[in-house]
DONU-402393 format. One record per residue: residue in one letter; x, y, z of N, C-alpha, C in turn. Coordinates in nm, 3 decimals. Example, Ala and Ser with C-alpha at 12.3 -4.5 7.8 and 13.67 -1.06 7.14 Angstrom:
<sites>
<site><res>A</res><n_u>1.319</n_u><n_v>-0.569</n_v><n_w>0.780</n_w><ca_u>1.230</ca_u><ca_v>-0.450</ca_v><ca_w>0.780</ca_w><c_u>1.320</c_u><c_v>-0.330</c_v><c_w>0.780</c_w></site>
<site><res>S</res><n_u>1.285</n_u><n_v>-0.225</n_v><n_w>0.708</n_w><ca_u>1.367</ca_u><ca_v>-0.106</ca_v><ca_w>0.714</ca_w><c_u>1.290</c_u><c_v>0.003</c_v><c_w>0.787</c_w></site>
</sites>
This chain:
<sites>
<site><res>M</res><n_u>0.161</n_u><n_v>1.569</n_v><n_w>-0.512</n_w><ca_u>0.229</ca_u><ca_v>1.512</ca_v><ca_w>-0.391</ca_w><c_u>0.128</c_u><c_v>1.489</c_v><c_w>-0.289</c_w></site>
<site><res>L</res><n_u>0.045</n_u><n_v>1.575</n_v><n_w>-0.249</n_w><ca_u>-0.060</ca_u><ca_v>1.559</ca_v><ca_w>-0.160</ca_w><c_u>-0.173</c_u><c_v>1.461</c_v><c_w>-0.194</c_w></site>
<site><res>R</res><n_u>-0.193</n_u><n_v>1.442</n_v><n_w>-0.308</n_w><ca_u>-0.290</ca_u><ca_v>1.323</ca_v><ca_w>-0.367</ca_w><c_u>-0.206</c_u><c_v>1.189</c_v><c_w>-0.349</c_w></site>
<site><res>A</res><n_u>-0.100</n_u><n_v>1.193</n_v><n_w>-0.376</n_w><ca_u>-0.038</ca_u><ca_v>1.058</ca_v><ca_w>-0.375</ca_w><c_u>-0.026</c_u><c_v>1.004</c_v><c_w>-0.215</c_w></site>
<site><res>G</res><n_u>0.008</n_u><n_v>1.100</n_v><n_w>-0.137</n_w><ca_u>0.028</ca_u><ca_v>1.084</ca_v><ca_w>0.011</ca_w><c_u>-0.095</c_u><c_v>1.053</c_v><c_w>0.070</c_w></site>
<site><res>L</res><n_u>-0.210</n_u><n_v>1.129</n_v><n_w>0.047</n_w><ca_u>-0.335</ca_u><ca_v>1.076</ca_v><ca_w>0.091</ca_w><c_u>-0.397</c_u><c_v>0.938</c_v><c_w>0.056</c_w></site>
<site><res>L</res><n_u>-0.376</n_u><n_v>0.920</n_v><n_w>-0.078</n_w><ca_u>-0.403</ca_u><ca_v>0.796</ca_v><ca_w>-0.147</ca_w><c_u>-0.332</c_u><c_v>0.684</c_v><c_w>-0.067</c_w></site>
<site><res>A</res><n_u>-0.193</n_u><n_v>0.679</n_v><n_w>-0.007</n_w><ca_u>-0.134</ca_u><ca_v>0.612</ca_v><ca_w>0.053</ca_w><c_u>-0.188</c_u><c_v>0.566</c_v><c_w>0.201</c_w></site>
<site><res>I</res><n_u>-0.237</n_u><n_v>0.694</n_v><n_w>0.253</n_w><ca_u>-0.288</ca_u><ca_v>0.674</ca_v><ca_w>0.366</ca_w><c_u>-0.411</c_u><c_v>0.589</c_v><c_w>0.362</c_w></site>
<site><res>F</res><n_u>-0.530</n_u><n_v>0.640</n_v><n_w>0.298</n_w><ca_u>-0.671</ca_u><ca_v>0.620</ca_v><ca_w>0.309</ca_w><c_u>-0.679</c_u><c_v>0.489</c_v><c_w>0.221</c_w></site>
<site><res>L</res><n_u>-0.626</n_u><n_v>0.480</n_v><n_w>0.099</n_w><ca_u>-0.637</ca_u><ca_v>0.369</ca_v><ca_w>0.022</ca_w><c_u>-0.514</c_u><c_v>0.273</c_v><c_w>0.001</c_w></site>
<site><res>G</res><n_u>-0.430</n_u><n_v>0.304</n_v><n_w>0.072</n_w><ca_u>-0.298</ca_u><ca_v>0.222</ca_v><ca_w>0.083</ca_w><c_u>-0.295</c_u><c_v>0.091</c_v><c_w>0.046</c_w></site>
<site><res>H</res><n_u>-0.391</n_u><n_v>0.025</n_v><n_w>0.138</n_w><ca_u>-0.449</ca_u><ca_v>-0.140</ca_v><ca_w>0.126</ca_w><c_u>-0.465</c_u><c_v>-0.195</c_v><c_w>-0.026</c_w></site>
<site><res>L</res><n_u>-0.531</n_u><n_v>-0.087</n_v><n_w>-0.084</n_w><ca_u>-0.564</ca_u><ca_v>-0.127</ca_v><ca_w>-0.217</ca_w><c_u>-0.450</c_u><c_v>-0.094</c_v><c_w>-0.338</c_w></site>
<site><res>G</res><n_u>-0.347</n_u><n_v>-0.043</n_v><n_w>-0.301</n_w><ca_u>-0.227</ca_u><ca_v>-0.007</ca_v><ca_w>-0.399</ca_w><c_u>-0.274</c_u><c_v>0.106</c_v><c_w>-0.480</c_w></site>
<site><res>I</res><n_u>-0.369</n_u><n_v>0.187</n_v><n_w>-0.459</n_w><ca_u>-0.411</ca_u><ca_v>0.297</ca_v><ca_w>-0.552</ca_w><c_u>-0.300</c_u><c_v>0.419</c_v><c_w>-0.550</c_w></site>
<site><res>H</res><n_u>-0.213</n_u><n_v>0.433</n_v><n_w>-0.463</n_w><ca_u>-0.111</ca_u><ca_v>0.513</ca_v><ca_w>-0.466</ca_w><c_u>-0.017</c_u><c_v>0.483</c_v><c_w>-0.559</c_w></site>
<site><res>W</res><n_u>0.018</n_u><n_v>0.348</n_v><n_w>-0.562</n_w><ca_u>0.105</ca_u><ca_v>0.282</ca_v><ca_w>-0.665</ca_w><c_u>0.069</c_u><c_v>0.320</c_v><c_w>-0.807</c_w></site>
<site><res>F</res><n_u>-0.054</n_u><n_v>0.298</n_v><n_w>-0.835</n_w><ca_u>-0.135</ca_u><ca_v>0.313</ca_v><ca_w>-0.977</ca_w><c_u>-0.113</c_u><c_v>0.475</c_v><c_w>-0.991</c_w></site>
<site><res>Y</res><n_u>-0.140</n_u><n_v>0.545</n_v><n_w>-0.902</n_w><ca_u>-0.128</ca_u><ca_v>0.696</ca_v><ca_w>-0.934</ca_w><c_u>0.008</c_u><c_v>0.733</c_v><c_w>-0.967</c_w></site>
<site><res>L</res><n_u>0.089</n_u><n_v>0.691</n_v><n_w>-0.916</n_w><ca_u>0.240</ca_u><ca_v>0.701</ca_v><ca_w>-0.949</ca_w><c_u>0.300</c_u><c_v>0.631</c_v><c_w>-1.067</c_w></site>
<site><res>K</res><n_u>0.227</n_u><n_v>0.558</n_v><n_w>-1.130</n_w><ca_u>0.252</ca_u><ca_v>0.462</ca_v><ca_w>-1.241</ca_w><c_u>0.340</c_u><c_v>0.341</c_v><c_w>-1.236</c_w></site>
<site><res>F</res><n_u>0.338</n_u><n_v>0.307</n_v><n_w>-1.100</n_w><ca_u>0.407</ca_u><ca_v>0.175</ca_v><ca_w>-1.045</ca_w><c_u>0.286</c_u><c_v>0.069</c_v><c_w>-1.070</c_w></site>
<site><res>N</res><n_u>0.238</n_u><n_v>0.008</n_v><n_w>-1.177</n_w><ca_u>0.146</ca_u><ca_v>-0.075</ca_v><ca_w>-1.205</ca_w><c_u>0.171</c_u><c_v>-0.203</c_v><c_w>-1.132</c_w></site>
<site><res>A</res><n_u>0.299</n_u><n_v>-0.266</n_v><n_w>-1.125</n_w><ca_u>0.332</ca_u><ca_v>-0.385</ca_v><ca_w>-1.077</ca_w><c_u>0.319</c_u><c_v>-0.377</c_v><c_w>-0.921</c_w></site>
<site><res>K</res><n_u>0.368</n_u><n_v>-0.284</n_v><n_w>-0.880</n_w><ca_u>0.361</ca_u><ca_v>-0.281</ca_v><ca_w>-0.726</ca_w><c_u>0.227</c_u><c_v>-0.255</c_v><c_w>-0.669</c_w></site>
<site><res>G</res><n_u>0.136</n_u><n_v>-0.179</n_v><n_w>-0.739</n_w><ca_u>-0.023</ca_u><ca_v>-0.160</ca_v><ca_w>-0.723</ca_w><c_u>-0.075</c_u><c_v>-0.320</c_v><c_w>-0.733</c_w></site>
<site><res>I</res><n_u>-0.042</n_u><n_v>-0.374</n_v><n_w>-0.808</n_w><ca_u>-0.108</ca_u><ca_v>-0.526</ca_v><ca_w>-0.845</ca_w><c_u>-0.035</c_u><c_v>-0.614</c_v><c_w>-0.706</c_w></site>
<site><res>I</res><n_u>0.065</n_u><n_v>-0.602</n_v><n_w>-0.695</n_w><ca_u>0.142</ca_u><ca_v>-0.693</ca_v><ca_w>-0.576</ca_w><c_u>0.051</c_u><c_v>-0.635</c_v><c_w>-0.432</c_w></site>
<site><res>N</res><n_u>0.035</n_u><n_v>-0.525</n_v><n_w>-0.434</n_w><ca_u>-0.034</ca_u><ca_v>-0.463</ca_v><ca_w>-0.300</ca_w><c_u>-0.143</c_u><c_v>-0.533</c_v><c_w>-0.276</c_w></site>
<site><res>I</res><n_u>-0.242</n_u><n_v>-0.512</n_v><n_w>-0.404</n_w><ca_u>-0.380</ca_u><ca_v>-0.558</ca_v><ca_w>-0.407</ca_w><c_u>-0.383</c_u><c_v>-0.730</c_v><c_w>-0.376</c_w></site>
<site><res>V</res><n_u>-0.270</n_u><n_v>-0.787</n_v><n_w>-0.442</n_w><ca_u>-0.283</ca_u><ca_v>-0.932</ca_v><ca_w>-0.410</ca_w><c_u>-0.256</c_u><c_v>-0.972</c_v><c_w>-0.274</c_w></site>
<site><res>L</res><n_u>-0.141</n_u><n_v>-0.888</n_v><n_w>-0.209</n_w><ca_u>-0.116</ca_u><ca_v>-0.924</ca_v><ca_w>-0.079</ca_w><c_u>-0.227</c_u><c_v>-0.893</c_v><c_w>0.026</c_w></site>
<site><res>T</res><n_u>-0.279</n_u><n_v>-0.791</n_v><n_w>-0.008</n_w><ca_u>-0.423</ca_u><ca_v>-0.771</ca_v><ca_w>0.080</ca_w><c_u>-0.514</c_u><c_v>-0.876</c_v><c_w>0.052</c_w></site>
<site><res>L</res><n_u>-0.549</n_u><n_v>-0.926</n_v><n_w>-0.043</n_w><ca_u>-0.654</ca_u><ca_v>-0.994</ca_v><ca_w>-0.074</ca_w><c_u>-0.610</c_u><c_v>-1.141</c_v><c_w>-0.022</c_w></site>
<site><res>V</res><n_u>-0.501</n_u><n_v>-1.187</n_v><n_w>-0.015</n_w><ca_u>-0.438</ca_u><ca_v>-1.302</ca_v><ca_w>0.016</ca_w><c_u>-0.453</c_u><c_v>-1.301</c_v><c_w>0.187</c_w></site>
<site><res>C</res><n_u>-0.423</n_u><n_v>-1.177</n_v><n_w>0.247</n_w><ca_u>-0.426</ca_u><ca_v>-1.190</ca_v><ca_w>0.385</ca_w><c_u>-0.589</c_u><c_v>-1.170</c_v><c_w>0.431</c_w></site>
<site><res>L</res><n_u>-0.681</n_u><n_v>-1.122</n_v><n_w>0.351</n_w><ca_u>-0.834</ca_u><ca_v>-1.127</ca_v><ca_w>0.375</ca_w><c_u>-0.871</c_u><c_v>-1.281</c_v><c_w>0.344</c_w></site>
<site><res>L</res><n_u>-0.831</n_u><n_v>-1.325</n_v><n_w>0.251</n_w><ca_u>-0.874</ca_u><ca_v>-1.462</ca_v><ca_w>0.234</ca_w><c_u>-0.849</c_u><c_v>-1.547</c_v><c_w>0.333</c_w></site>
<site><res>F</res><n_u>-0.707</n_u><n_v>-1.550</n_v><n_w>0.404</n_w><ca_u>-0.674</ca_u><ca_v>-1.630</ca_v><ca_w>0.509</ca_w><c_u>-0.770</c_u><c_v>-1.599</c_v><c_w>0.625</c_w></site>
<site><res>T</res><n_u>-0.781</n_u><n_v>-1.468</n_v><n_w>0.638</n_w><ca_u>-0.884</ca_u><ca_v>-1.428</ca_v><ca_w>0.759</ca_w><c_u>-1.002</c_u><c_v>-1.509</c_v><c_w>0.756</c_w></site>
<site><res>F</res><n_u>-1.092</n_u><n_v>-1.499</n_v><n_w>0.653</n_w><ca_u>-1.202</ca_u><ca_v>-1.571</ca_v><ca_w>0.638</ca_w><c_u>-1.207</c_u><c_v>-1.707</c_v><c_w>0.625</c_w></site>
<site><res>L</res><n_u>-1.101</n_u><n_v>-1.780</n_v><n_w>0.556</n_w><ca_u>-1.101</ca_u><ca_v>-1.918</ca_v><ca_w>0.578</ca_w><c_u>-1.031</c_u><c_v>-1.975</c_v><c_w>0.708</c_w></site>
<site><res>L</res><n_u>-0.927</n_u><n_v>-1.926</n_v><n_w>0.739</n_w><ca_u>-0.834</ca_u><ca_v>-1.988</ca_v><ca_w>0.860</ca_w><c_u>-0.882</c_u><c_v>-1.900</c_v><c_w>0.978</c_w></site>
<site><res>V</res><n_u>-1.000</n_u><n_v>-1.895</n_v><n_w>1.044</n_w><ca_u>-1.023</ca_u><ca_v>-1.808</ca_v><ca_w>1.163</ca_w><c_u>-0.944</c_u><c_v>-1.829</c_v><c_w>1.255</c_w></site>
<site><res>F</res><n_u>-0.877</n_u><n_v>-1.950</n_v><n_w>1.290</n_w><ca_u>-0.824</ca_u><ca_v>-1.969</ca_v><ca_w>1.407</ca_w><c_u>-0.664</c_u><c_v>-1.925</c_v><c_w>1.391</c_w></site>
<site><res>L</res><n_u>-0.610</n_u><n_v>-1.890</n_v><n_w>1.254</n_w><ca_u>-0.518</ca_u><ca_v>-1.818</ca_v><ca_w>1.233</ca_w><c_u>-0.530</c_u><c_v>-1.679</c_v><c_w>1.212</c_w></site>
<site><res>S</res><n_u>-0.651</n_u><n_v>-1.618</n_v><n_w>1.272</n_w><ca_u>-0.661</ca_u><ca_v>-1.480</ca_v><ca_w>1.225</ca_w><c_u>-0.564</c_u><c_v>-1.371</c_v><c_w>1.290</c_w></site>
<site><res>W</res><n_u>-0.478</n_u><n_v>-1.410</n_v><n_w>1.373</n_w><ca_u>-0.403</ca_u><ca_v>-1.327</ca_v><ca_w>1.438</ca_w><c_u>-0.285</c_u><c_v>-1.315</c_v><c_w>1.337</c_w></site>
<site><res>L</res><n_u>-0.245</n_u><n_v>-1.403</n_v><n_w>1.270</n_w><ca_u>-0.129</ca_u><ca_v>-1.392</ca_v><ca_w>1.180</ca_w><c_u>-0.193</c_u><c_v>-1.309</c_v><c_w>1.035</c_w></site>
<site><res>T</res><n_u>-0.312</n_u><n_v>-1.335</n_v><n_w>1.022</n_w><ca_u>-0.345</ca_u><ca_v>-1.242</ca_v><ca_w>0.897</ca_w><c_u>-0.368</c_u><c_v>-1.101</c_v><c_w>0.952</c_w></site>
<site><res>F</res><n_u>-0.425</n_u><n_v>-1.083</n_v><n_w>1.080</n_w><ca_u>-0.420</ca_u><ca_v>-0.934</ca_v><ca_w>1.122</ca_w><c_u>-0.280</c_u><c_v>-0.894</c_v><c_w>1.126</c_w></site>
<site><res>L</res><n_u>-0.172</n_u><n_v>-0.972</n_v><n_w>1.150</n_w><ca_u>-0.040</ca_u><ca_v>-0.914</ca_v><ca_w>1.160</ca_w><c_u>0.025</c_u><c_v>-0.885</c_v><c_w>1.011</c_w></site>
<site><res>G</res><n_u>-0.041</n_u><n_v>-0.951</n_v><n_w>0.907</n_w><ca_u>-0.008</ca_u><ca_v>-0.931</ca_v><ca_w>0.782</ca_w><c_u>-0.060</c_u><c_v>-0.791</c_v><c_w>0.735</c_w></site>
<site><res>L</res><n_u>-0.193</n_u><n_v>-0.778</n_v><n_w>0.773</n_w><ca_u>-0.263</ca_u><ca_v>-0.666</ca_v><ca_w>0.728</ca_w><c_u>-0.214</c_u><c_v>-0.530</c_v><c_w>0.785</c_w></site>
<site><res>A</res><n_u>-0.165</n_u><n_v>-0.544</n_v><n_w>0.932</n_w><ca_u>-0.106</ca_u><ca_v>-0.433</ca_v><ca_w>0.989</ca_w><c_u>0.017</c_u><c_v>-0.422</c_v><c_w>0.933</c_w></site>
<site><res>T</res><n_u>0.098</n_u><n_v>-0.492</n_v><n_w>0.887</n_w><ca_u>0.235</ca_u><ca_v>-0.498</ca_v><ca_w>0.821</ca_w><c_u>0.211</c_u><c_v>-0.403</c_v><c_w>0.688</c_w></site>
<site><res>I</res><n_u>0.110</n_u><n_v>-0.451</n_v><n_w>0.617</n_w><ca_u>0.087</ca_u><ca_v>-0.361</ca_v><ca_w>0.487</ca_w><c_u>0.040</c_u><c_v>-0.218</c_v><c_w>0.508</c_w></site>
<site><res>W</res><n_u>-0.019</n_u><n_v>-0.195</n_v><n_w>0.616</n_w><ca_u>-0.075</ca_u><ca_v>-0.071</ca_v><ca_w>0.660</ca_w><c_u>0.044</c_u><c_v>0.012</c_v><c_w>0.713</c_w></site>
<site><res>V</res><n_u>0.127</n_u><n_v>-0.046</n_v><n_w>0.782</n_w><ca_u>0.262</ca_u><ca_v>0.036</ca_v><ca_w>0.839</ca_w><c_u>0.334</c_u><c_v>0.058</c_v><c_w>0.728</c_w></site>
<site><res>Y</res><n_u>0.353</n_u><n_v>-0.036</n_v><n_w>0.625</n_w><ca_u>0.426</ca_u><ca_v>-0.010</ca_v><ca_w>0.521</ca_w><c_u>0.376</c_u><c_v>0.138</c_v><c_w>0.424</c_w></site>
<site><res>N</res><n_u>0.237</n_u><n_v>0.116</n_v><n_w>0.431</n_w><ca_u>0.193</ca_u><ca_v>0.244</ca_v><ca_w>0.328</ca_w><c_u>0.211</c_u><c_v>0.348</c_v><c_w>0.410</c_w></site>
<site><res>I</res><n_u>0.181</n_u><n_v>0.364</n_v><n_w>0.524</n_w><ca_u>0.241</ca_u><ca_v>0.491</ca_v><ca_w>0.612</ca_w><c_u>0.364</c_u><c_v>0.520</c_v><c_w>0.596</c_w></site>
<site><res>V</res><n_u>0.449</n_u><n_v>0.429</n_v><n_w>0.581</n_w><ca_u>0.617</ca_u><ca_v>0.475</ca_v><ca_w>0.571</ca_w><c_u>0.608</c_u><c_v>0.535</c_v><c_w>0.404</c_w></site>
<site><res>I</res><n_u>0.547</n_u><n_v>0.454</n_v><n_w>0.318</n_w><ca_u>0.529</ca_u><ca_v>0.545</ca_v><ca_w>0.181</ca_w><c_u>0.485</c_u><c_v>0.675</c_v><c_w>0.176</c_w></site>
<site><res>A</res><n_u>0.389</n_u><n_v>0.679</n_v><n_w>0.245</n_w><ca_u>0.317</ca_u><ca_v>0.810</ca_v><ca_w>0.252</ca_w><c_u>0.398</c_u><c_v>0.920</c_v><c_w>0.313</c_w></site>
<site><res>I</res><n_u>0.481</n_u><n_v>0.879</n_v><n_w>0.414</n_w><ca_u>0.592</ca_u><ca_v>0.982</ca_v><ca_w>0.477</ca_w><c_u>0.695</c_u><c_v>0.995</c_v><c_w>0.377</c_w></site>
<site><res>K</res><n_u>0.740</n_u><n_v>0.915</n_v><n_w>0.295</n_w><ca_u>0.826</ca_u><ca_v>0.933</ca_v><ca_w>0.196</ca_w><c_u>0.781</c_u><c_v>1.035</c_v><c_w>0.090</c_w></site>
<site><res>I</res><n_u>0.661</n_u><n_v>1.009</n_v><n_w>0.053</n_w><ca_u>0.597</ca_u><ca_v>1.094</ca_v><ca_w>-0.061</ca_w><c_u>0.587</c_u><c_v>1.230</c_v><c_w>0.004</c_w></site>
<site><res>F</res><n_u>0.540</n_u><n_v>1.257</n_v><n_w>0.127</n_w><ca_u>0.513</ca_u><ca_v>1.389</ca_v><ca_w>0.192</ca_w><c_u>0.663</c_u><c_v>1.437</c_v><c_w>0.196</c_w></site>
<site><res>A</res><n_u>0.769</n_u><n_v>1.368</n_v><n_w>0.216</n_w><ca_u>0.897</ca_u><ca_v>1.431</ca_v><ca_w>0.236</ca_w><c_u>0.969</c_u><c_v>1.471</c_v><c_w>0.082</c_w></site>
<site><res>G</res><n_u>0.901</n_u><n_v>1.407</n_v><n_w>-0.006</n_w><ca_u>0.968</ca_u><ca_v>1.432</ca_v><ca_w>-0.140</ca_w><c_u>1.052</c_u><c_v>1.336</c_v><c_w>-0.160</c_w></site>
<site><res>K</res><n_u>1.062</n_u><n_v>1.213</n_v><n_w>-0.099</n_w><ca_u>1.188</ca_u><ca_v>1.137</ca_v><ca_w>-0.127</ca_w><c_u>1.124</c_u><c_v>1.025</c_v><c_w>-0.234</c_w></site>
<site><res>Q</res><n_u>1.002</n_u><n_v>1.027</n_v><n_w>-0.266</n_w><ca_u>0.937</ca_u><ca_v>0.937</ca_v><ca_w>-0.355</ca_w><c_u>0.924</c_u><c_v>0.990</c_v><c_w>-0.507</c_w></site>
<site><res>N</res><n_u>0.965</n_u><n_v>0.933</n_v><n_w>-0.591</n_w><ca_u>0.952</ca_u><ca_v>0.981</ca_v><ca_w>-0.755</ca_w><c_u>0.836</c_u><c_v>0.894</c_v><c_w>-0.801</c_w></site>
<site><res>D</res><n_u>0.785</n_u><n_v>0.963</n_v><n_w>-0.923</n_w><ca_u>0.699</ca_u><ca_v>0.850</ca_v><ca_w>-0.998</ca_w><c_u>0.767</c_u><c_v>0.767</c_v><c_w>-1.080</c_w></site>
<site><res>A</res><n_u>0.699</n_u><n_v>0.697</n_v><n_w>-1.175</n_w><ca_u>0.772</ca_u><ca_v>0.588</ca_v><ca_w>-1.241</ca_w><c_u>0.860</c_u><c_v>0.635</c_v><c_w>-1.339</c_w></site>
<site><res>D</res><n_u>0.852</n_u><n_v>0.757</n_v><n_w>-1.387</n_w><ca_u>0.933</ca_u><ca_v>0.820</ca_v><ca_w>-1.470</ca_w><c_u>1.051</c_u><c_v>0.874</c_v><c_w>-1.431</c_w></site>
<site><res>G</res><n_u>1.058</n_u><n_v>0.873</n_v><n_w>-1.295</n_w><ca_u>1.187</ca_u><ca_v>0.943</ca_v><ca_w>-1.229</ca_w><c_u>1.172</c_u><c_v>1.085</c_v><c_w>-1.192</c_w></site>
<site><res>K</res><n_u>1.033</n_u><n_v>1.130</n_v><n_w>-1.213</n_w><ca_u>1.009</ca_u><ca_v>1.272</ca_v><ca_w>-1.186</ca_w><c_u>1.004</c_u><c_v>1.283</c_v><c_w>-1.037</c_w></site>
<site><res>A</res><n_u>1.012</n_u><n_v>1.403</n_v><n_w>-1.011</n_w><ca_u>0.971</ca_u><ca_v>1.452</ca_v><ca_w>-0.870</ca_w><c_u>0.837</c_u><c_v>1.475</c_v><c_w>-0.863</c_w></site>
<site><res>L</res><n_u>0.763</n_u><n_v>1.467</n_v><n_w>-0.739</n_w><ca_u>0.635</ca_u><ca_v>1.487</ca_v><ca_w>-0.736</ca_w><c_u>0.613</c_u><c_v>1.628</c_v><c_w>-0.709</c_w></site>
<site><res>R</res><n_u>0.495</n_u><n_v>1.701</n_v><n_w>-0.770</n_w><ca_u>0.458</ca_u><ca_v>1.833</ca_v><ca_w>-0.721</ca_w><c_u>0.342</c_u><c_v>1.845</c_v><c_w>-0.661</c_w></site>
</sites>
């Protein structure tokens, strides 16, 4: 449980915690959303506040997932409780 929560906090933008919990599709979606936000940041500098908002939203979402993990509310892909 500790590993998954720390991964969500520190590497959440890369979706590493989802791969650790065996939710591969969620991990790929997390990576794609982060890359899209970063791509828009570099290509559309004049809309950088929107992409910052997107990255901030992903970060807040990962903090919420970390809180769920630490609280014991998040199971792995097999439905087993984290230890």
